[in-house]
N, C-alpha and C positions, 0 to 999 in steps of 0.2 A: 504494500500500500504506500502511496505517496501522500503528501500534504493536500494536494488538490482532490484526490479521491476521498481523503478523510473529511475534507470540507463538504463534499457532496453528500457523503453518508450522514454527517451531522446535520446538515440543512434539511435532509429528507426525513429526519427524525429517527434515523438508525442509531444503533449503539455500538461502540467499540470500547474495549478496555485499553486505555492509553496510559503508558507509564513514562515518566521523566526520570532518567537515571543520572545522578550526580557522579561524574567520573573523577573530576578534579575541580578545584574551586572555580574554574571558568570553562568547564566543558559539561554540557547537559545534553544528553542524547534522548531521542524520542523512540519509543517502542510500542508495538501493539501486542497485547498478550492473548494467546490462544491456549487455554488450559495451562500447561506447564511450559509452553514454548513462548519465547520472545522473538518477535519479528521486527527488525529495524524499519522505521518509517522513513521514506526517502524525501528529500527536498526536491526543488525544481530541476536541479542538475543531475539527479539520480543518486547522489551521495546521501548518506544517512543524515537526517535532519539533526542539526547541532546548533545549540545556542550558547551564548557567553554568560548567561545568568539564569537562575530559576525564574525570575520575574519575566525576562524576555521570552522564555519558553511558554510560561503561563499566558502572557499577553497575546502572543502569536496564535496559540491554540484557541484561546477564547475568541479571537477574531475570525477563526474558521468555524465557530459554532460549537466547539467542544465545551461541555459544561462541567466536566469533572475529570481529574487525572489522579493517578497514584504517583506520589513523589517518593523516590527510592534513593537512599544513601547507604552505601555499604562501607564498612571500615574494618580494617584488620584489628582495630583496637576498640573494644567495647565501651571504654570510658568516653570515647569521642562522640558516641551517639547515645549515651545514657544507659548502657547495659553493663552491669557490674560483673556478671559471671563470664569468665574468659572462654568457656567452652560452648556457649550458646551462639546461634547465628547472629552475627553483628550487622544486622540490617535494620535500618529505620525506614518504615513505610508509613506514609501519611496520605490520606485522601484529601485532595484540595479541590474545593469548589471554585470554578472559574466564572460563575454567573456574574459576579460583581465587576469583572474586568471587561465584559462584552460591551 
C-alpha cells in the first residue's frame, strides 16, 4: 500500500491498522499491520514513507483521513520506555487519535 491508496481507503470509510515506528529520534516509519505481519507503506516515490518527527507523521496521516494510529517505540533498555523488568518486551505502544489534527 502507498500513501495515496491509504488516503483513498480512509476517505471511503475503510479501515487499516496503521503503525508509526520510532526508529531513531528523527526517523519515523509508517507500516500497515496484517495480523502479525508489518507491511511498509510507500510514499510517492515508492520508498517507505518516512518522517522526521512523530508530529509530522501524525499530521500527514491525519491529512489523508486516517483517524487513529498505533505509535510504537522499541528500546533495548526498559528504563527508557518505563518498563523496569529487563526480560520483558521493551516496546511502548500507544494508540493516538488523529481526529484533532485533521
